[in-house]
SERO-4910 file (N, C-alpha, C, O; in steps of 0.05 Angstrom, whole numbers):
BEGIN
 pado doro    nc1    nc2    nc3   cac1   cac2   cac3    cc1    cc2    cc3    oc1    oc2    oc3
  Unk    A    754     51   -509    738     71   -522    742     98   -507    740     98   -483
  Unk    A    747    119   -522    750    145   -509    724    157   -502    703    153   -515
  Unk    A    723    172   -480    699    186   -471    692    208   -491    711    220   -502
  Unk    A    667    214   -495    660    236   -514    670    263   -504    674    267   -480
  Unk    A    675    281   -523    686    307   -515    668    322   -497    677    335   -478
  Unk    A    642    320   -502    622    333   -484    604    311   -473    593    295   -489
  Unk    A    600    311   -447    585    290   -434    562    303   -419    566    316   -399
  Unk    A    537    300   -429    514    313   -418    504    296   -395    493    275   -399
  Unk    A    506    306   -370    497    291   -347    467    284   -347    459    262   -339
  Unk    A    451    303   -357    422    299   -358    415    277   -378    398    260   -373
  Unk    A    429    277   -401    424    257   -421    433    229   -411    420    209   -416
  Unk    A    456    230   -397    466    205   -385    446    194   -365    440    170   -364
  Unk    A    435    212   -348    415    203   -328    390    192   -341    379    172   -332
  Unk    A    381    205   -363    358    195   -377    363    168   -390    345    151   -390
  Unk    A    387    164   -400    394    138   -411    394    116   -390    384     94   -394
  Unk    A    405    122   -367    405    103   -345    376     97   -336    370     75   -328
  Unk    A    359    117   -337    331    114   -329    315     94   -346    294     85   -337
  Unk    A    325     88   -369    311     68   -386    314     40   -374    299     21   -382
  Unk    A    333     36   -356    335     10   -342    315      8   -320    317     23   -300
  Unk    A    295     -9   -323    273    -11   -304    283    -25   -278    297    -45   -279
  Unk    A    276    -13   -256    284    -24   -230    260    -26   -211    238    -15   -217
  Unk    A    264    -40   -190    245    -40   -168    250    -15   -151    268      1   -156
  Unk    A    233    -11   -131    236     12   -113    239      1    -85    224    -16    -76
  Unk    A    259     11    -71    264      1    -44    265     24    -24    269     48    -31
  Unk    A    261     18      1    266     36     23    287     23     41    284      0     49
  Unk    A    309     37     46    331     27     63    328     41     90    326     65     91
  Unk    A    329     25    111    326     36    138    350     29    156    362      8    152
  Unk    A    355     46    175    374     40    196    367     58    220    346     70    220
  Unk    A    384     58    240    381     76    264    407     91    268    429     80    265
  Unk    A    404    116    276    427    132    283    439    123    309    427    106    323
  Unk    A    462    134    317    475    126    342    457    131    366    460    117    386
  Unk    A    439    151    364    422    157    387    395    143    384    376    149    400
  Unk    A    392    124    366    368    108    363    347    119    346    325    108    344
  Unk    A    351    142    332    331    154    315    328    137    289    347    130    276
  Unk    A    303    130    282    298    114    258    304    131    233    296    154    232
  Unk    A    317    119    213    324    134    189    317    116    165    321     92    165
  Unk    A    305    128    145    298    114    121    298    131     96    292    154     97
  Unk    A    307    119     74    308    133     49    297    115     26    299     91     29
  Unk    A    287    127      5    278    113    -18    302    110    -37    316    130    -42
  Unk    A    306     86    -48    328     82    -67    321     61    -87    305     43    -82
  Unk    A    331     64   -112    328     43   -132    354     32   -142    356     20   -163
  Unk    A    375     36   -125    402     26   -133    407     -1   -121    430    -11   -123
  Unk    A    387    -14   -110    390    -40    -98    396    -62   -119    385    -61   -140
  Unk    A    414    -81   -112    419   -103   -130    431   -126   -115    441   -123    -92
  Unk    A    430   -150   -127    442   -173   -114    471   -175   -122    479   -165   -143
  Unk    A    487   -188   -105    516   -191   -110    523   -221   -111    536   -230   -129
  Unk    A    514   -235    -90    523   -263    -88    502   -279    -73    488   -269    -56
  Unk    A    500   -305    -81    482   -324    -67    497   -338    -44    485   -343    -23
  Unk    A    522   -343    -47    538   -357    -27    566   -344    -25    583   -351    -41
  Unk    A    570   -327     -5    551   -319     16    529   -300      5    533   -288    -16
  Unk    A    507   -298     19    485   -281      9    492   -251     13    493   -241     36
  Unk    A    497   -237     -9    505   -209     -8    488   -193    -27    481   -202    -48
  Unk    A    481   -168    -18    467   -149    -34    482   -122    -32    498   -118    -15
  Unk    A    475   -104    -51    487    -77    -49    467    -56    -56    446    -61    -68
  Unk    A    474    -31    -48    460     -7    -56    479     16    -53    500     13    -40
  Unk    A    472     39    -63    490     62    -62    475     87    -52    451     89    -55
  Unk    A    491    105    -39    480    129    -27    498    152    -34    522    150    -32
  Unk    A    485    175    -42    501    198    -50    517    208    -27    509    207     -4
  Unk    A    541    218    -33    559    228    -12    549    253      2    557    258     25
  Unk    A    531    267    -11    520    291      2    494    286     16    481    305     26
  Unk    A    485    260     18    461    254     33    464    258     63    485    251     74
  Unk    A    444    269     75    445    275    104    446    249    120    455    249    143
  Unk    A    436    227    109    435    202    123    461    186    121    463    165    133
  Unk    A    480    196    105    505    180    101    520    174    127    528    151    130
  Unk    A    523    193    145    538    187    170    525    163    185    539    146    196
  Unk    A    498    162    186    485    140    200    490    114    187    497     94    200
  Unk    A    486    112    160    490     87    146    520     79    147    526     55    146
  Unk    A    538     98    147    566     92    148    576     81    175    594     64    176
  Unk    A    563     90    196    572     82    223    556     59    234    567     43    250
  Unk    A    531     56    226    515     34    236    518      9    219    518     11    195
  Unk    A    520    -14    232    525    -39    217    500    -51    205    502    -65    185
  Unk    A    477    -46    217    453    -60    209    434    -42    193    430    -19    201
  Unk    A    424    -52    172    404    -38    155    386    -58    141    394    -81    136
  Unk    A    363    -49    135    343    -66    122    335    -55     95    333    -31     91
  Unk    A    332    -73     76    322    -65     49    294    -75     46    288    -99     50
  Unk    A    276    -57     38    247    -64     34    241    -60      5    241    -37     -5
  Unk    A    235    -82     -9    225    -80    -37    196    -74    -36    180    -90    -27
  Unk    A    188    -50    -46    161    -40    -42    141    -54    -60    147    -62    -83
  Unk    A    117    -58    -50     95    -69    -65     82    -47    -82     85    -23    -76
  Unk    A     67    -55   -102     55    -36   -121     37    -15   -107     36      7   -115
  Unk    A     24    -24    -85      6     -5    -71     21     13    -51      7     27    -36
  Unk    A     47     12    -50     62     28    -31     76     52    -43     96     61    -34
  Unk    A     64     62    -65     76     85    -78     77    109    -60     96    124    -60
  Unk    A     56    113    -44     55    136    -26     77    134     -5     89    154      2
  Unk    A     83    110      4    105    106     23    132    112     11    149    124     24
  Unk    A    135    105    -14    159    112    -29    163    142    -30    185    152    -25
  Unk    A    142    157    -36    143    186    -37    150    198    -10    164    218     -9
  Unk    A    138    187     11    143    197     38    173    195     45    185    213     56
  Unk    A    185    172     39    213    168     47    232    181     27    256    183     33
  Unk    A    222    190      4    239    205    -14    240    234     -7    258    248    -16
  Unk    A    221    243      9    220    272     17    239    277     40    248    258     54
  Unk    A    245    302     45    263    310     67    247    327     87    227    340     81
  Unk    A    256    325    112    246    343    133    219    334    144    206    350    158
  Unk    A    210    310    139    185    301    150    189    277    169    210    263    167
  Unk    A    170    271    186    171    248    204    162    224    187    139    217    186
  Unk    A    181    211    174    175    190    155    161    166    168    147    151    154
  Unk    A    167    161    193    157    137    206    130    142    221    120    123    234
  Unk    A    119    166    219     95    172    234     72    154    225     66    152    201
  Unk    A     59    141    244     36    124    238     43     97    226     25     81    220
  Unk    A     68     90    223     76     65    212     82     45    235    100     50    251
  Unk    A     67     23    236     72      3    257     94    -16    247     90    -32    228
  Unk    A    117    -15    260    140    -31    251    138    -60    260    127    -66    281
  Unk    A    149    -77    244    151   -105    252    177   -110    268    195    -93    266
  Unk    A    178   -132    282    202   -138    297    223   -151    278    216   -170    264
  Unk    A    247   -141    278    268   -153    262    289   -165    280    287   -165    304
  Unk    A    310   -177    267    331   -189    283    352   -169    292    368   -175    309
  Unk    A    351   -145    280    370   -124    288    355    -99    296    330    -99    297
  Unk    A    370    -77    301    357    -52    310    344    -36    288    329    -18    293
  Unk    A    351    -42    262    340    -26    240    310    -29    238    300    -51    241
  Unk    A    295     -7    232    266     -9    229    258    -28    206    271    -29    185
  Unk    A    237    -44    211    228    -63    192    199    -56    184    181    -59    200
  Unk    A    195    -47    159    169    -38    150    151    -61    141    161    -81    131
  Unk    A    125    -59    146    107    -81    138     96    -78    110     99    -56     97
  Unk    A     84    -99     99     69    -97     74     85    -97     49     74    -90     28
  Unk    A    110   -104     50    128   -102     27    128   -127     10    118   -148     19
  Unk    A    138   -125    -14    140   -149    -31    161   -168    -20    157   -192    -18
  Unk    A    184   -157    -12    206   -173      0    222   -155     19    222   -130     15
  Unk    A    235   -167     38    251   -152     57    277   -167     63    277   -192     65
  Unk    A    299   -152     64    325   -164     69    338   -150     93    343   -126     92
  Unk    A    343   -165    114    356   -154    138    386   -159    136    394   -182    135
  Unk    A    401   -138    136    429   -140    129    448   -128    150    440   -112    167
  Unk    A    473   -136    147    495   -125    163    517   -117    143    524   -132    125
  Unk    A    528    -93    146    548    -83    128    572   -101    127    584   -108    148
  Unk    A    579   -110    103    603   -126     99    626   -109     88    649   -113     96
  Unk    A    620    -91     69    640    -74     56    628    -47     50    604    -45     46
  Unk    A    645    -27     48    638     -1     37    658      7     17    682      4     21
  Unk    A    649     17     -6    667     25    -27    661     53    -37    638     63    -36
  Unk    A    682     67    -46    679     93    -59    668     87    -88    679     70   -102
  Unk    A    647    102    -95    636     98   -122    630    125   -135    607    132   -139
  Unk    A    651    141   -141    647    167   -152    634    186   -132    645    190   -110
  Unk    A    611    196   -139    597    214   -120    578    199   -101    562    211    -88
  Unk    A    581    172   -100    565    155    -83    583    137    -66    606    133    -72
  Unk    A    572    127    -45    584    106    -29    568     80    -33    544     80    -31
  Unk    A    582     59    -40    569     33    -45    570     16    -20    591     12     -9
  Unk    A    547      7    -11    545    -10     13    539    -39      4    520    -44    -11
  Unk    A    556    -57     12    551    -85      7    544    -98     34    559    -95     54
  Unk    A    521   -111     35    512   -123     60    508   -153     59    500   -164     39
  Unk    A    514   -165     81    509   -194     84    480   -197     93    471   -185    113
  Unk    A    464   -213     79    436   -218     86    434   -237    109    443   -260    107
  Unk    A    423   -228    131    420   -245    155    393   -258    156    390   -280    167
  Unk    A    373   -245    144    346   -256    143    331   -243    120    337   -221    112
  Unk    A    310   -257    110    294   -245     88    267   -258     88    263   -279    100
  Unk    A    248   -244     76    221   -256     72    210   -245     46    218   -224     36
  Unk    A    191   -260     35    179   -254      9    149   -258     10    140   -280     15
  Unk    A    133   -236      7    104   -238     10     90   -247    -15     68   -256    -15
  Unk    A    103   -243    -38     90   -250    -64     74   -227    -75     62   -230    -96
  Unk    A     73   -204    -61     57   -181    -71     70   -171    -97     95   -173   -101
  Unk    A     54   -159   -115     65   -147   -139     83   -124   -132     75   -108   -115
  Unk    A    106   -121   -145    125   -100   -137    119    -73   -150    106    -72   -171
  Unk    A    128    -52   -137    128    -25   -149    153    -23   -166    174    -32   -159
  Unk    A    149    -10   -190    170     -9   -210    176     20   -217    158     37   -216
  Unk    A    201     26   -224    209     53   -232    222     52   -259    241     37   -263
  Unk    A    212     69   -278    223     68   -305    221     96   -317    200    108   -318
  Unk    A    244    106   -328    245    132   -342    233    154   -325    218    170   -334
  Unk    A    240    154   -299    233    176   -282    205    176   -271    196    196   -259
  Unk    A    191    153   -273    164    152   -261    158    123   -253    170    104   -262
  Unk    A    138    122   -235    130     95   -225    116     80   -247    103     91   -265
  Unk    A    118     54   -246    106     36   -266     96     11   -252    101      7   -228
  Unk    A     82     -6   -267     72    -31   -257     84    -54   -272     89    -51   -296
  Unk    A     89    -76   -259    101    -99   -272     79   -119   -279     64   -128   -261
  Unk    A     77   -126   -304     58   -147   -313     74   -170   -324     93   -165   -339
  Unk    A     66   -194   -318     81   -217   -327     77   -222   -357     54   -221   -367
  Unk    A     98   -228   -371     96   -235   -399     98   -266   -401    116   -277   -389
  Unk    A     80   -279   -415     80   -308   -417    107   -318   -429    119   -304   -446
  Unk    A    116   -341   -419    141   -352   -430    139   -359   -459    158   -357   -474
  Unk    A    115   -367   -467    110   -373   -496     87   -356   -505     72   -345   -489
  Unk    A     85   -353   -532     64   -337   -543     36   -347   -534     31   -371   -536
  Unk    A     20   -329   -525     -7   -336   -515    -26   -335   -538    -31   -313   -550
  Unk    A    -38   -357   -545    -58   -358   -566    -85   -368   -555    -85   -386   -538
  Unk    A   -106   -356   -565   -133   -364   -556   -143   -387   -574   -160   -403   -566
  Unk    A   -133   -388   -599   -143   -408   -618   -121   -412   -639   -100   -399   -638
  Unk    A   -127   -429   -658   -108   -434   -680   -107   -409   -697   -127   -395   -699
  Unk    A    -84   -403   -710    -82   -379   -727   -102   -381   -750   -108   -403   -760
  Unk    A   -113   -359   -759   -132   -359   -781   -118   -365   -808    -94   -363   -809
  Unk    A   -133   -372   -828   -120   -377   -854   -108   -352   -865   -116   -330   -858
  Unk    A    -88   -354   -882    -73   -330   -892    -91   -309   -905    -85   -285   -904
  Unk    A   -112   -318   -918   -129   -299   -932   -147   -283   -913   -161   -264   -922
  Unk    A   -148   -290   -888   -165   -275   -869   -148   -255   -853   -128   -262   -840
  Unk    A   -155   -230   -855   -140   -209   -841   -151   -204   -813   -140   -188   -798
  Unk    A   -172   -217   -805   -184   -214   -779   -170   -235   -760   -173   -259   -765
  Unk    A   -156   -225   -740   -141   -243   -722   -149   -237   -694   -162   -217   -688
  Unk    A   -142   -256   -676   -149   -253   -648   -132   -231   -635   -138   -223   -612
  Unk    A   -112   -220   -649    -96   -199   -637   -108   -171   -641    -96   -151   -632
  Unk    A   -131   -169   -654   -144   -143   -657   -153   -134   -629   -167   -149   -615
  Unk    A   -147   -110   -622   -154    -99   -596   -184   -100   -591   -193   -107   -570
  Unk    A   -199    -93   -612   -229    -93   -609   -240   -120   -603   -258   -123   -586
  Unk    A   -228   -140   -616   -237   -168   -611   -231   -176   -582   -248   -187   -568
  Unk    A   -206   -170   -573   -198   -178   -546   -215   -164   -525   -224   -176   -506
  Unk    A   -219   -138   -528   -235   -123   -509   -264   -132   -509   -277   -136   -488
  Unk    A   -275   -137   -534   -303   -145   -536   -307   -173   -524   -326   -177   -509
  Unk    A   -289   -191   -530   -293   -219   -519   -290   -219   -489   -306   -232   -475
  Unk    A   -270   -205   -478   -267   -204   -449   -291   -191   -436   -301   -201   -415
  Unk    A   -301   -169   -448   -325   -156   -437   -349   -174   -436   -362   -177   -415
  Unk    A   -355   -187   -459   -379   -203   -460   -377   -228   -444   -397   -238   -434
  Unk    A   -353   -239   -441   -350   -263   -424   -355   -256   -395   -369   -271   -381
  Unk    A   -345   -233   -386   -350   -225   -358   -379   -217   -355   -392   -223   -334
  Unk    A   -391   -204   -375   -418   -195   -374   -437   -218   -373   -458   -217   -360
  Unk    A   -430   -240   -388   -448   -263   -388   -449   -275   -360   -471   -284   -351
  Unk    A   -427   -276   -346   -427   -286   -318   -445   -269   -301   -460   -279   -284
  Unk    A   -442   -242   -304   -458   -224   -288   -488   -226   -294   -505   -225   -276
  Unk    A   -494   -230   -320   -522   -233   -328   -535   -256   -314   -558   -255   -305
  Unk    A   -521   -278   -313   -532   -302   -300   -537   -298   -271   -556   -308   -259
  Unk    A   -519   -282   -258   -524   -275   -230   -547   -256   -226   -563   -258   -207
  Unk    A   -550   -237   -245   -572   -218   -243   -599   -231   -249   -620   -221   -240
  Unk    A   -599   -252   -264   -625   -265   -270   -640   -273   -245   -664   -274   -245
  Unk    A   -625   -280   -224   -638   -287   -199   -649   -262   -185   -664   -265   -165
  Unk    A   -642   -238   -194   -652   -214   -181   -675   -202   -197   -686   -181   -190
  Unk    A   -684   -215   -218   -706   -206   -235   -699   -178   -247   -717   -161   -249
  Unk    A   -674   -174   -254   -665   -149   -266   -650   -155   -291   -635   -175   -292
  Unk    A   -653   -138   -312   -638   -142   -336   -614   -124   -336   -609   -108   -317
  Unk    A   -598   -126   -357   -573   -111   -358   -578    -80   -357   -563    -66   -344
  Unk    A   -598    -71   -372   -603    -42   -372   -612    -32   -345   -603    -10   -336
  Unk    A   -629    -47   -331   -638    -39   -305   -614    -38   -285   -613    -22   -267
  Unk    A   -595    -57   -289   -571    -57   -272   -556    -31   -276   -547    -19   -257
  Unk    A   -553    -22   -301   -538      3   -307   -552     27   -294   -539     44   -282
  Unk    A   -579     27   -296   -594     50   -285   -591     52   -254   -585     73   -244
  Unk    A   -594     29   -241   -592     29   -212   -563     36   -203   -559     49   -183
  Unk    A   -544     26   -218   -516     32   -212   -511     63   -214   -497     74   -197
  Unk    A   -522     75   -234   -518    104   -238   -532    120   -216   -520    138   -205
  Unk    A   -556    112   -210   -571    127   -189   -559    122   -161   -562    138   -143
  Unk    A   -545     99   -158   -531     95   -133   -508    114   -129   -501    122   -107
  Unk    A   -495    121   -152   -472    139   -151   -481    168   -150   -471    185   -135
  Unk    A   -501    174   -168   -511    202   -170   -541    201   -172   -552    193   -193
  Unk    A   -554    209   -151   -584    208   -150   -596    233   -162   -582    253   -168
  Unk    A   -623    232   -164   -638    256   -172   -631    265   -201   -623    288   -205
  Unk    A   -635    247   -220   -628    252   -248   -653    252   -265   -673    238   -260
  Unk    A   -652    267   -287   -673    266   -307   -668    243   -326   -647    230   -325
  Unk    A   -688    236   -343   -685    214   -362   -662    221   -381   -645    203   -387
  Unk    A   -660    246   -390   -638    253   -409   -611    250   -395   -592    242   -408
  Unk    A   -609    258   -370   -584    255   -355   -576    226   -352   -552    219   -354
  Unk    A   -596    209   -346   -590    180   -344   -579    170   -370   -559    155   -371
  Unk    A   -592    178   -392   -582    169   -419   -555    179   -425   -539    166   -439
  Unk    A   -548    203   -415   -521    214   -419   -500    197   -406   -478    194   -417
  Unk    A   -507    185   -383   -487    169   -369   -485    140   -380   -464    128   -377
  Unk    A   -507    130   -393   -505    103   -404   -501    103   -434   -502     82   -447
  Unk    A   -495    127   -445   -492    128   -474   -471    111   -485   -473    101   -508
  Unk    A   -449    106   -469   -427     89   -480   -435     60   -484   -421     46   -498
  Unk    A   -457     51   -472   -465     23   -475   -480     18   -501   -484     -5   -508
  Unk    A   -489     39   -514   -505     35   -538   -535     30   -532   -551     26   -550
  Unk    A   -542     30   -507   -569     26   -499   -583     52   -492   -570     70   -481
  Unk    A   -607     56   -500   -623     80   -495   -645     73   -475   -662     56   -481
  Unk    A   -645     87   -453   -665     83   -432   -691     97   -440   -691    120   -447
  Unk    A   -713     82   -439   -739     94   -445   -756     96   -420   -749     86   -399
  Unk    A   -778    111   -422   -795    116   -399   -806     90   -389   -811     87   -365
  Unk    A   -811     70   -407   -823     45   -398   -804     29   -380   -813     16   -361
  Unk    A   -778     32   -384   -758     18   -367   -759     31   -339   -758     16   -319
  Unk    A   -760     57   -338   -762     70   -312   -788     64   -298   -789     61   -273
  Unk    A   -810     61   -313   -835     54   -301   -834     26   -289   -846     21   -267
  Unk    A   -820      8   -302   -817    -19   -291   -802    -19   -265   -809    -34   -247
  Unk    A   -782     -2   -263   -767      0   -238   -784     13   -216   -781      6   -193
  Unk    A   -801     32   -224   -819     44   -204   -840     23   -194   -846     23   -170
  Unk    A   -849      6   -212   -869    -14   -203   -857    -34   -184   -871    -46   -168
  Unk    A   -830    -37   -185   -816    -55   -167   -808    -40   -141   -794    -51   -124
  Unk    A   -815    -14   -140   -808      3   -117   -778      5   -114   -768      7    -91
  Unk    A   -763      6   -136   -734      9   -135   -726     38   -140   -705     47   -130
  Unk    A   -743     53   -155   -738     81   -158   -764     96   -156   -786     84   -157
  Unk    A   -763    122   -152   -787    139   -150   -782    163   -168   -760    173   -171
  Unk    A   -804    174   -179   -803    197   -196   -814    221   -180   -836    221   -169
  Unk    A   -798    243   -180   -806    267   -166   -806    290   -185   -789    291   -204
  Unk    A   -824    309   -181   -825    333   -198   -816    357   -182   -825    361   -159
  Unk    A   -799    374   -194   -791    399   -181   -811    421   -187   -831    416   -200
  Unk    A   -805    445   -178   -824    467   -182   -829    473   -211   -850    483   -219
  Unk    A   -809    468   -228   -811    474   -256   -825    451   -271   -829    453   -296
  Unk    A   -833    430   -257   -847    407   -270   -828    387   -282   -838    369   -296
  Unk    A   -802    389   -277   -783    370   -288   -783    344   -272   -781    345   -247
  Unk    A   -785    322   -286   -785    296   -272   -757    287   -267   -740    286   -285
  Unk    A   -752    280   -242   -725    270   -234   -729    244   -219   -749    240   -204
  Unk    A   -710    226   -223   -713    199   -212   -693    195   -189   -669    203   -191
  Unk    A   -703    184   -167   -686    179   -143   -689    150   -135   -708    136   -142
  Unk    A   -669    141   -119   -670    114   -109   -689    112    -85   -690    130    -69
  Unk    A   -703     90    -83   -717     84    -58   -699     68    -40   -677     59    -49
  Unk    A   -707     64    -16   -691     47      3   -688     19     -9   -666      7     -7
  Unk    A   -709      8    -20   -707    -19    -32   -689    -19    -56   -674    -38    -61
  Unk    A   -689      3    -72   -672      5    -95   -643      7    -87   -625     -5   -100
  Unk    A   -637     22    -66   -609     24    -57   -599     -3    -47   -576    -11    -52
  Unk    A   -617    -17    -33   -609    -44    -23   -604    -63    -46   -584    -78    -46
  Unk    A   -621    -62    -66   -618    -79    -90   -592    -72   -105   -578    -89   -115
  Unk    A   -586    -45   -107   -562    -37   -121   -537    -46   -107   -518    -54   -120
  Unk    A   -537    -44    -81   -514    -53    -65   -509    -83    -69   -487    -92    -70
  Unk    A   -531    -97    -71   -529   -126    -76   -518   -132   -104   -502   -150   -107
  Unk    A   -526   -116   -123   -516   -119   -151   -486   -113   -152   -471   -127   -165
  Unk    A   -478    -92   -138   -449    -85   -137   -433   -107   -125   -411   -114   -134
  Unk    A   -445   -120   -104   -431   -142    -92   -428   -166   -112   -407   -179   -112
  Unk    A   -448   -170   -128   -447   -191   -149   -425   -184   -169   -410   -201   -177
  Unk    A   -425   -158   -178   -405   -150   -197   -376   -153   -186   -358   -161   -201
  Unk    A   -373   -146   -161   -346   -149   -148   -339   -179   -146   -315   -186   -147
  Unk    A   -359   -196   -142   -353   -224   -140   -343   -235   -167   -325   -252   -168
  Unk    A   -355   -225   -189   -346   -233   -215   -317   -223   -219   -300   -238   -230
  Unk    A   -312   -198   -212   -285   -188   -215   -265   -204   -198   -243   -210   -207
  Unk    A   -273   -210   -173   -255   -225   -156   -249   -253   -167   -226   -262   -165
  Unk    A   -268   -265   -179   -264   -292   -191   -244   -290   -213   -227   -307   -216
  Unk    A   -246   -269   -230   -227   -265   -252   -199   -259   -241   -179   -269   -250
  Unk    A   -198   -241   -221   -173   -232   -209   -158   -255   -197   -133   -256   -198
  Unk    A   -172   -275   -186   -159   -298   -174   -144   -315   -194   -126   -330   -187
  Unk    A   -152   -312   -220   -140   -328   -241   -116   -313   -253   -102   -324   -270
  Unk    A   -112   -288   -245    -91   -271   -256    -72   -264   -233    -79   -267   -210
  Unk    A    -49   -254   -240    -30   -243   -220    -39   -216   -211    -51   -201   -226
  Unk    A    -34   -209   -185    -43   -183   -175    -31   -160   -191    -45   -140   -196
  Unk    A     -6   -163   -198      6   -142   -215     -7   -139   -242     -9   -117   -252
  Unk    A    -15   -162   -254    -29   -161   -279    -55   -146   -277    -62   -131   -295
  Unk    A    -70   -151   -255    -96   -138   -251    -92   -108   -249   -107    -92   -261
  Unk    A    -72    -99   -233    -67    -70   -230    -59    -58   -256    -69    -36   -264
  Unk    A    -41    -71   -271    -33    -61   -297    -56    -59   -317    -58    -40   -332
  Unk    A    -73    -80   -316    -96    -80   -334   -115    -57   -329   -124    -44   -347
  Unk    A   -120    -51   -303   -138    -29   -297   -126     -2   -305   -140     15   -316
  Unk    A   -100      1   -302    -87     26   -310    -89     29   -340    -96     51   -350
  Unk    A    -84      8   -355    -85     10   -385   -113     14   -394   -118     29   -413
  Unk    A   -133      2   -382   -161      6   -390   -170     35   -384   -184     46   -400
  Unk    A   -161     46   -362   -167     74   -356   -155     93   -377   -168    112   -386
  Unk    A   -131     87   -386   -118    103   -407   -133    100   -433   -137    119   -447
  Unk    A   -142     76   -439   -157     71   -463   -184     85   -462   -192     97   -482
  Unk    A   -198     84   -439   -223     98   -437   -220    128   -441   -235    141   -454
  Unk    A   -199    139   -428   -193    168   -431   -187    175   -460   -195    196   -469
  Unk    A   -172    158   -473   -163    164   -501   -187    162   -521   -186    175   -541
  Unk    A   -207    145   -515   -229    141   -533   -255    155   -524   -276    152   -537
  Unk    A   -254    169   -502   -278    182   -490   -290    202   -510   -276    221   -518
  Unk    A   -315    199   -519   -327    218   -537   -337    243   -524   -349    260   -537
  Unk    A   -333    245   -498   -343    269   -483   -366    263   -465   -383    280   -461
  Unk    A   -366    239   -453   -387    232   -435   -385    248   -409   -363    255   -402
  Unk    A   -408    253   -396   -406    268   -370   -392    251   -349   -393    226   -350
  Unk    A   -379    264   -330   -365    250   -309   -384    242   -287   -395    259   -273
  Unk    A   -388    216   -285   -408    206   -266   -399    211   -237   -416    214   -220
  Unk    A   -373    211   -232   -363    214   -205   -355    242   -197   -347    247   -175
  Unk    A   -359    261   -215   -351    289   -209   -370    300   -188   -394    293   -187
  Unk    A   -360    319   -172   -376    332   -152   -398    349   -166   -393    361   -187
  Unk    A   -421    349   -155   -444    363   -168   -441    393   -162   -458    409   -171
***
C-alpha cells in the first residue's frame, strides 16, 4: 500500500492515541550515580522465554545518554492513585525523586514503591526506531501488587474497569411486550442506592436516628450554622423536606442547638454530642461502603465514583455546593 500524499503527524498521533495503554515510569542511574526517571507509555512485552520487554525513548530526550550507556533500568507500571507521580516524572527540570523513599532492587536503578507491577531489567538490545531508540530488556526480577493500574487513552488519564467475561444479568429477561428492563440506568441506580441505604438504615436504627436526621447531621458536620431554608437547599436532591419538628427532635436529643443572630434569624449548629454522633454515623456509612468495595475490584470502585460524579454534575438542577468555602 502506498503512503498517502499528505501525512498529517497530528492526526497520526491522535489515531495512535486511541490505543489504550498503561502508564509507566522508567528509571536508571547516570554514570555519576544520579537517579533518572521518565514517564512513558511505550512499554510492551516481547517474550516469555527468555523474559523480554521493550520501550522506546525519543532521540532528542536529555536522558537518552544515560539509558544508552547504563545496562540496568526498571519499569514501573503505575497504579491508578499514582497519577501525580506520573506528572512529576513527565516534567522537566525538577527533582523528581524528592521525598520518594525508594525500595531496594537487585541493581543500581531506582525502584519506586506502590506500583501495580515492577520489572527490573538489563539491556539486551538497542534498535534504531525512526526518531526513537527502542530498548529491549531482559527481566531479571518482577513483582505484582494487584493494585488497579493507571491508564492513558486519547491524550488523557483513564481508569480501567473490568468487563465481565459473560453478560451480567440480575434476573431473567422480561417478556417481549415489556419495555422496562434491568438495563435502564434509573433502575440500576435506584436499586443500588436503596440496597446500600437499607443496610445503612439498619445500622442507624441502633442510633435512634432516622434517614432524614442522618442527612441533617451530616450537612451540619460539613457546614455549620445554617438556617432551615439553607438545610433544605442542601437536602433538596433527596426529595425530603426538613420541617421545624424534625429539628426540634434533634434539639431534644441535644444533637443540635438553635441560635438567633442580631436580626432574629434562627441558625442551627452542632453540639458536641451531635458532632460525636455524626462522626459515628459517618463511620457506619464508610463501613457500608467498605463492605461493598470488598466485593468489587479496586479499579471498578474508582471508575464507578468517577462516573457517578460525572452523572451528578450532568443532572445537577443547581443545588448549592455543600463543600464550597463560605
